[in-house]
C-alpha positions in Angstrom: 117.2 83.2 121.6 116.1 86.3 119.7 118.5 89.2 120.0 116.4 92.3 120.5 118.1 95.6 119.9 115.8 97.9 122.0 113.8 95.6 124.3 114.4 92.7 126.7 111.7 90.1 127.0 112.6 89.3 130.6 112.3 93.0 131.5 108.8 93.1 129.8 107.8 90.1 131.8 109.0 91.7 135.0 106.9 94.9 134.2 103.8 92.9 133.3 100.7 93.8 135.4 102.6 96.6 137.1 101.0 100.0 137.6 101.6 102.9 135.3 102.0 103.2 131.5 105.1 101.0 131.4 103.2 98.3 133.1 100.2 98.6 130.7 102.5 98.6 127.7 104.4 95.5 129.0 101.1 93.7 129.8 99.8 94.4 126.3 102.9 93.1 124.7 103.1 90.0 126.9 99.5 89.2 126.0 100.6 89.3 122.3 103.5 87.0 123.2 101.1 84.5 124.9 98.7 84.6 122.0 101.4 84.0 119.4 103.0 81.2 121.6 99.6 79.4 121.8 100.1 78.2 118.2 102.3 75.3 117.0 104.7 76.4 114.2 102.7 79.6 113.5 103.1 81.9 110.6 103.0 85.4 112.1 102.7 88.6 110.2 103.3 92.1 111.6 102.6 95.3 109.8 104.7 98.1 111.4 108.0 97.6 113.3 109.5 100.9 114.4 111.6 100.2 117.6 110.6 96.6 117.5 108.8 95.9 120.8 106.1 93.7 119.3 108.7 92.3 116.9 110.7 91.2 119.9 107.8 89.4 121.6 106.5 87.8 118.4 110.0 86.6 117.5 110.5 85.0 120.9 107.2 83.3 120.5 108.1 82.1 117.0 111.3 80.6 118.3 109.6 78.8 121.1 107.0 77.3 118.8 109.0 76.5 115.7 107.2 79.3 113.9 108.2 82.3 111.8 107.5 86.0 112.0 107.4 88.2 108.9 107.5 91.9 109.6 106.7 94.6 107.1 107.5 98.3 107.3 108.3 101.1 104.9 111.3 102.1 107.0 114.5 100.1 107.3 114.1 98.4 110.7 116.1 95.3 109.6 118.4 95.6 112.7 115.8 95.5 115.5 115.9 91.7 115.9 118.4 89.0 115.1 116.9 85.6 114.7 116.5 82.8 112.1 112.7 82.9 113.0 112.3 86.5 111.7 112.2 88.0 108.2 112.1 91.7 107.7 110.4 93.0 104.5 111.0 96.7 103.7 107.8 97.5 101.8 104.4 99.2 102.2 101.9 96.9 103.9 99.5 97.8 101.1 101.8 96.2 98.4 100.5 92.7 98.7 102.2 91.4 95.6 105.7 92.6 96.7 105.1 91.1 100.2 104.1 87.7 98.8 107.1 87.8 96.4 109.4 88.4 99.4 107.7 85.8 101.6 105.8 83.2 99.6 105.1 81.2 102.8 102.5 83.7 103.7 100.4 82.6 100.8 99.9 79.3 102.5 98.1 81.0 105.4 98.7 83.3 108.3 98.0 82.3 111.9 98.2 85.8 113.4 98.2 89.2 111.8 99.3 92.2 113.9 98.4 95.5 112.3 100.5 98.2 113.9 101.4 100.4 111.0 99.0 103.3 110.4 96.3 103.3 113.0 93.4 104.5 110.9 90.3 102.7 109.8 90.8 103.7 106.2 94.3 102.2 106.2 93.2 98.9 107.6 90.3 98.7 105.1 92.8 99.3 102.3 94.8 96.2 103.3 92.4 94.2 101.2 90.8 92.6 104.1 87.5 94.0 102.9 85.5 96.1 105.4 87.6 96.2 108.5 84.7 95.8 110.9 83.3 92.8 108.9 86.7 91.2 108.7 87.2 91.5 112.4 83.8 90.1 113.2 84.8 86.8 111.5 87.9 86.2 113.6 89.0 86.2 117.3 90.3 89.7 117.7 92.4 91.4 120.4 91.9 95.1 120.1 93.5 97.7 122.3 93.1 101.5 122.0 96.3 103.2 121.0 97.2 105.5 123.9 99.8 107.4 122.0 97.6 108.7 119.1 94.5 110.5 120.2 93.9 112.2 116.9 91.5 109.7 115.3 88.4 108.5 117.0 88.3 105.3 115.0 91.8 104.3 115.9 93.0 100.9 116.8 95.8 98.4 116.8 94.5 95.1 115.9 95.7 91.5 116.2 93.7 89.0 114.3 94.0 85.3 115.1 93.0 83.4 112.0 93.4 79.7 113.0 
C-alpha cells in the first residue's frame, strides 16, 4: 500500500461528505480516487504535487488497478509517496520532451490527466493541449473551482479523463 508522507487515505475517506472545508477537500479528493480507480491498469499523469494529497489518492488507485501514476513538478517532492506504482519527475510541466524522456510510457497514452500546477488559463493552454476550452469540450472533465486562489477569475483545477 502506498506510503503517503502527509496524508492518510483512510482519514480522507472518513472526512468524505462531512461539513466544512476539510470535508469538501476530502470529498473532492475521494472523487478523484474513484475516477482513477474506475480504470483497469491506467496511466495517470499529474501536474503539480506540493504536499501530495492528490498524489496519495491517485497512487492508491494506481496500486488497486495495476496502473501507474507519473507526477511532474518543478519542486523536489520525490518523498511525498513511497510506491512502485508512482514515478516522480522533477521538471516543468511545460517541458514535454523532458517528461517523455523520463517517462516514455506516457507516449502510449494517458488515461487521466490531473492539472494542479499553475491554476491559470494561460498556463493550461501552454501545455500544448491546444485551446484549453476546446480540449476540455472533447473529453469527460471534472472541474472544481480552486477555493484557495481567488486572484484569477478564469481559474480551475482540471482532471481530464481521456479513455
